[in-house]
ROSE-4610 file (N, C-alpha, C; in Angstrom, 1 decimal, always signed):
// ROSE-4610
residu = [M/M/M/T/T/T/W/W/W/P/P/P/N/N/N/E/E/E/I/I/I/A/A/A/L/L/L/T/T/T/P/P/P/A/A/A/S/S/S/L/L/L/A/A/A/T/T/T/D/D/D/G/G/G/E/E/E/Q/Q/Q/G/G/G/E/E/E/G/G/G/A/A/A/K/K/K/A/A/A/F/F/F/D/D/D/P/P/P/C/C/C/E/E/E/A/A/A/E/E/E/H/H/H/N/N/N/R/R/R/S/S/S/L/L/L/R/R/R/P/P/P/L/L/L/L/L/L/L/L/L/Q/Q/Q/A/A/A/V/V/V/A/A/A/G/G/G/L/L/L/R/R/R/Q/Q/Q/A/A/A/R/R/R/C/C/C/A/A/A/L/L/L/N/N/N/C/C/C/Y/Y/Y/A/A/A/V/V/V/A/A/A/T/T/T/D/D/D/T/T/T/P/P/P/A/A/A/H/H/H/A/A/A/A/A/A/V/V/V/E/E/E/A/A/A/A/A/A/D/D/D/L/L/L/V/V/V/D/D/D/A/A/A/A/A/A/L/L/L/T/T/T/A/A/A/L/L/L/D/D/D/G/G/G/A/A/A/P/P/P]
num = [1/1/1/2/2/2/3/3/3/4/4/4/5/5/5/6/6/6/7/7/7/8/8/8/9/9/9/10/10/10/11/11/11/12/12/12/13/13/13/14/14/14/15/15/15/16/16/16/17/17/17/18/18/18/19/19/19/20/20/20/21/21/21/22/22/22/23/23/23/24/24/24/25/25/25/26/26/26/27/27/27/28/28/28/29/29/29/30/30/30/31/31/31/32/32/32/33/33/33/34/34/34/35/35/35/36/36/36/37/37/37/38/38/38/39/39/39/40/40/40/41/41/41/42/42/42/43/43/43/44/44/44/45/45/45/46/46/46/47/47/47/48/48/48/49/49/49/50/50/50/51/51/51/52/52/52/53/53/53/54/54/54/55/55/55/56/56/56/57/57/57/58/58/58/59/59/59/60/60/60/61/61/61/62/62/62/63/63/63/64/64/64/65/65/65/66/66/66/67/67/67/68/68/68/69/69/69/70/70/70/71/71/71/72/72/72/73/73/73/74/74/74/75/75/75/76/76/76/77/77/77/78/78/78/79/79/79/80/80/80/81/81/81/82/82/82/83/83/83/84/84/84/85/85/85/86/86/86/87/87/87/88/88/88]
x = [+41.0/+40.5/+39.3/+38.3/+37.1/+37.1/+36.7/+36.6/+35.2/+35.0/+33.7/+32.5/+32.7/+31.6/+31.5/+32.3/+32.4/+31.5/+30.8/+30.1/+31.0/+31.0/+31.9/+31.4/+32.4/+32.1/+32.0/+31.1/+30.9/+31.1/+31.4/+31.6/+30.5/+29.3/+28.1/+28.0/+28.7/+28.6/+29.7/+30.6/+31.7/+31.5/+32.0/+31.9/+33.2/+33.4/+34.7/+34.7/+33.5/+33.5/+33.7/+34.0/+34.3/+33.1/+31.9/+30.7/+30.5/+30.0/+29.7/+28.2/+27.7/+26.4/+25.5/+24.2/+23.2/+23.0/+23.1/+22.9/+24.1/+25.3/+26.5/+26.4/+26.9/+26.9/+28.4/+28.5/+29.8/+30.0/+31.0/+31.4/+32.8/+33.2/+34.5/+35.2/+36.5/+37.2/+36.7/+35.9/+35.3/+33.9/+33.5/+32.2/+31.1/+31.3/+30.3/+29.7/+28.5/+27.9/+28.0/+28.4/+28.5/+27.2/+27.1/+25.9/+26.3/+25.4/+25.6/+25.2/+25.3/+24.8/+25.8/+25.2/+26.1/+26.5/+26.1/+26.5/+28.0/+28.8/+30.3/+30.8/+30.3/+30.8/+30.3/+29.1/+28.7/+29.5/+29.8/+30.7/+32.0/+32.6/+33.9/+33.8/+32.7/+32.5/+32.4/+31.6/+31.4/+32.8/+33.5/+34.8/+35.8/+35.8/+36.6/+36.2/+34.9/+34.4/+34.7/+34.6/+34.9/+36.4/+37.2/+38.7/+39.0/+38.3/+38.4/+38.0/+36.9/+36.3/+37.3/+37.9/+38.9/+40.1/+40.6/+41.7/+41.4/+40.2/+39.8/+39.7/+39.2/+39.1/+40.4/+41.4/+42.7/+43.4/+43.1/+43.6/+43.0/+41.7/+41.0/+41.5/+41.8/+42.3/+43.7/+44.5/+45.9/+46.2/+45.2/+45.4/+44.3/+44.7/+43.8/+42.7/+43.0/+42.0/+42.0/+41.2/+41.3/+40.8/+41.3/+41.0/+39.5/+38.9/+37.5/+37.1/+38.0/+37.8/+37.7/+38.6/+38.5/+37.2/+36.7/+35.4/+34.3/+34.3/+33.3/+33.4/+34.7/+34.9/+34.3/+34.5/+34.0/+32.5/+31.9/+30.4/+29.9/+30.6/+30.2/+30.4/+31.4/+31.6/+30.5/+30.2/+29.1/+27.8/+27.5/+26.3/+26.3/+27.4/+27.5/+27.3/+27.9/+27.7/+26.3/+25.6/+24.2/+23.3/+23.7/+23.0/+23.2/+24.4/+24.7/+24.2/+23.8/+23.3/+22.0/+21.2/+19.9/+20.0/+21.2/+21.3/+21.1/+20.6/+20.5/+21.8]
y = [-21.5/-21.8/-22.7/-22.3/-23.2/-23.9/-25.2/-26.0/-25.8/-26.1/-25.9/-26.5/-27.7/-28.4/-28.1/-27.2/-27.0/-25.7/-25.7/-24.6/-23.6/-22.4/-21.4/-21.1/-21.0/-20.7/-19.2/-18.9/-17.5/-17.4/-16.2/-16.1/-16.6/-16.4/-16.9/-18.4/-19.1/-20.6/-21.2/-20.5/-21.1/-21.0/-21.9/-21.9/-22.3/-21.8/-22.2/-23.6/-24.2/-25.5/-26.6/-26.2/-27.2/-27.5/-27.2/-27.5/-26.4/-26.9/-25.9/-26.1/-25.1/-25.2/-24.2/-24.3/-23.3/-23.4/-24.5/-24.7/-24.3/-24.1/-23.8/-22.4/-22.2/-21.0/-20.4/-19.2/-18.5/-17.7/-18.0/-17.3/-16.8/-15.7/-15.2/-15.8/-15.6/-16.2/-15.8/-14.7/-14.2/-14.8/-15.7/-16.4/-15.4/-14.3/-13.4/-13.7/-13.8/-14.1/-13.0/-13.3/-12.3/-11.7/-10.5/-9.8/-8.6/-8.1/-6.9/-5.6/-5.6/-4.4/-3.2/-2.0/-0.8/-0.4/-1.0/-0.5/-0.4/-1.4/-1.2/+0.0/+0.3/+1.4/+2.7/+2.7/+3.9/+4.2/+3.1/+3.2/+3.8/+3.3/+3.9/+5.3/+5.7/+7.1/+8.0/+7.5/+8.3/+8.4/+7.4/+7.4/+8.4/+8.4/+9.3/+10.8/+11.0/+12.4/+12.8/+11.9/+12.3/+12.7/+11.9/+12.2/+13.6/+13.8/+15.1/+16.3/+16.0/+17.1/+17.3/+16.3/+16.4/+17.2/+16.9/+17.6/+19.1/+19.4/+20.8/+21.5/+20.8/+21.3/+21.7/+20.7/+21.0/+22.2/+22.3/+23.5/+24.8/+24.7/+26.0/+26.4/+25.4/+25.7/+26.2/+25.7/+26.0/+27.4/+28.0/+29.3/+30.3/+31.5/+32.5/+32.8/+32.9/+33.2/+32.1/+31.1/+30.0/+30.6/+30.0/+30.4/+30.2/+31.0/+30.9/+29.6/+29.1/+27.8/+26.6/+26.7/+25.7/+25.7/+26.9/+27.0/+26.4/+26.7/+26.2/+24.7/+24.2/+22.7/+22.0/+22.7/+22.1/+22.1/+23.1/+23.2/+22.0/+21.8/+20.8/+19.4/+19.2/+17.9/+17.7/+18.7/+18.6/+18.3/+18.9/+18.6/+17.1/+16.6/+15.3/+14.3/+14.6/+13.7/+13.7/+14.8/+14.9/+14.1/+14.1/+13.4/+11.9/+11.5/+10.1/+9.5/+10.4/+10.0/+9.2/+9.5/+8.8/+7.7/+7.4/+6.4/+5.0/+4.0/+2.7/+2.0]
z = [-44.6/-45.9/-45.8/-46.6/-46.6/-47.9/-47.9/-49.0/-49.6/-50.9/-51.6/-50.9/-50.3/-49.7/-48.2/-47.7/-46.2/-45.9/-44.8/-44.4/-43.7/-44.1/-43.5/-42.1/-41.2/-39.8/-39.5/-38.8/-38.4/-36.9/-36.4/-34.9/-34.1/-34.6/-33.9/-33.9/-34.8/-34.9/-34.1/-33.6/-32.9/-31.4/-30.6/-29.2/-28.5/-27.3/-26.7/-26.1/-26.0/-25.4/-26.5/-27.7/-28.7/-29.6/-29.1/-29.9/-31.0/-32.1/-33.2/-33.6/-34.2/-34.7/-34.0/-34.3/-33.9/-32.4/-31.8/-30.3/-29.5/-30.1/-29.3/-28.7/-27.5/-26.9/-26.9/-27.4/-27.5/-26.3/-25.5/-24.3/-24.5/-23.8/-23.8/-22.6/-22.4/-21.3/-19.9/-19.8/-18.6/-18.4/-19.2/-19.2/-19.4/-20.1/-20.4/-21.8/-21.9/-23.2/-24.2/-25.4/-26.5/-26.9/-27.0/-27.5/-28.3/-29.0/-29.8/-29.2/-27.9/-27.2/-27.4/-27.3/-27.5/-26.1/-25.0/-23.7/-23.5/-23.9/-23.7/-24.4/-25.6/-26.4/-25.7/-25.1/-24.4/-23.2/-22.5/-21.3/-21.6/-22.8/-23.2/-23.6/-24.2/-24.6/-23.4/-22.4/-21.2/-20.4/-20.4/-19.7/-20.4/-21.8/-22.5/-22.3/-22.3/-22.0/-20.6/-19.6/-18.3/-18.2/-18.9/-18.9/-19.5/-20.6/-21.3/-20.4/-19.7/-18.8/-17.6/-17.1/-16.1/-16.6/-17.8/-18.3/-18.5/-19.0/-19.2/-17.9/-16.8/-15.5/-14.9/-15.1/-14.6/-15.3/-16.6/-17.3/-16.8/-16.6/-16.1/-14.7/-13.8/-12.5/-12.5/-13.5/-13.5/-14.1/-14.8/-15.4/-14.8/-14.7/-14.2/-15.1/-16.4/-17.4/-18.5/-18.4/-19.5/-20.8/-21.9/-23.2/-23.4/-24.3/-24.6/-25.2/-26.1/-26.7/-25.7/-24.6/-23.6/-22.8/-22.6/-21.9/-22.8/-24.0/-25.0/-25.1/-25.1/-25.1/-23.9/-22.7/-21.5/-21.5/-22.1/-22.2/-23.1/-24.2/-25.2/-24.6/-23.8/-23.1/-22.1/-21.4/-20.4/-21.1/-22.2/-23.0/-23.5/-24.0/-24.4/-23.3/-22.1/-21.0/-20.5/-20.6/-20.2/-21.2/-22.5/-23.5/-23.4/-23.0/-22.8/-21.5/-20.6/-19.3/-19.4/-20.3/-20.5/-21.5/-22.1/-23.1/-22.4/-23.2/-22.6/-22.2]
């Protein structure tokens, strides 16, 4: 709860070393500085796509004639992985 004369705390104004304010540095338990980078999300997306590609590959190997939809899905996953390959 914030009181009327109290400044509301935001995640950027909090720090793990007990200091508050603009000069405080916010670090997580692994000592990695917080940032708003999309890189972790892109890495998760690539990992999920690789897992999907592996599952589709296992399905294709296990059957003599894979379904047409599975082949199309594998092509789409490959295209998504190619598109994400050049992402920052």
